[in-house]
KEKE-236740 format. One record per residue (C-alpha): residue in one letter; z, y, x. Coordinates in steps of 0.5 Angstrom, whole numbers, plus 2048, in hexadecimal, padded with zeros to 3 digits. Layout:
// residues N
AZYX ...
//
This chain:
// residues 139
M83F7FA7F2 G8407F77F9 I83B7F47FE R8367F07FB V8347E97FE P82E7E57FD C82F7E17F7 C82A7DC7F4 G8237DD7F7 I81E7E07FA A8177E07F8 V8117E27FD G80B7E67FA V8047E37F9 N7FF7E87FC E7F87EA7F9 P7F27E87FE N7EE7ED801 V7F17F37FE V7ED7FA800 I7F08007FC T7EA8057FB T7EB8087F4 G7F18077EF V7F78027EF E7F67FC7F3 L7FB7F67F2 I7FD7F37F9 S8027EE7F7 T8077EB7F2 V80E7E87F2 T8117E47ED I8197E37ED T81E7E07E8 V8247E37E8 I82A7DF7E5 N8307E57E4 P82E7EB7E0 T8327EF7E5 D82F7ED7EB V82A7F17EF V8237F07F1 R8217F27F8 L81A7F37F9 M8177F4800 A8107F6802 S80C7F6808 I8057F8808 E8007F980E S7FA7FD80D F7F4800811 N7F080680F P7E9804811 N7E680C810 S7EB80F815 A7E9814819 V7F081681D N7EC819823 S7E881E81F T7EA820818 L7F081C816 E7ED818810 G7F381480E N7F5811807 L7FC812803 L7FE80C801 E80280A7FB Y8068047FA V8098027F3 I80E7FC7F1 R80E7FB7EA R8117F67E5 D80D7F67DF S80B7FE7DE D8128007E1 V8118037E8 I8178007ED R8158047F3 S80F8087F5 V80E80A7FD S80880E800 D80680E807 T80081180B D7FB80D80F F7F6810814 D7F4809818 G7F9803816 V800803813 T8067FE811 T80A80180B T8107FD80A F8157FF804 T81B7FC800 A81C7FD7F8 L8227FB7F4 D8227F97ED I8277F67E8 P8227F37E2 G8277EE7DF A8277E77DE G8207E37DE T81A7E27E2 F8167E97E4 T8107EA7E7 Y80F7F07EC T8087F37EE L8077F77F5 E8017FC7F4 G7FD8017F8 D7F98077F7 I7F680C7FC T7F98137F8 R7F68177FD S7F0817803 A7ED81B807 A7E7817808 D7E1817803 P7E38147FC L7DD8107FC V7DF80C803 R7E780D803 E7EA806804 E7F0803806 D7F07FB808 I7F77F7807 L7F77F380D S7FE7EF80B V8037EF806 V80A7EC806 F80E7ED7FF T8147EA7FD A81A7EA7F8 E8217E87F9 E8267E77F4 L82D7EA7F6 S8347EA7F3 P83A7EE7F3 T8407EC7F7 T8477ED7F4 
//
């Protein structure tokens, strides 16, 4: 396989309004892309800016361990973790070869561990950029 070049399209995600993660998985954004060639790769890019309103960096280091997951249907395409004591921007990419067709990817977030009281743990999603781009192999 050679270098991959942009092929046929790029799609920008649709973000959920006012996402606050407290307990359990929360949907943050979705993106739908149509893949023309079954051997093409979908490159997904996510950038999530979040804020921990229960932060206590100066005294007790109460932070959140966040997990972000990109899924296509029930398949996990990529999972990443990041720690937030005050505010953090988590940026990552993922690659998928789903075949030809139209595919919807979801970006989800969860607090997998928190030093804060479970009743007050919270992560506010301030902004999200979630994109999908179809790439085709060069010959």
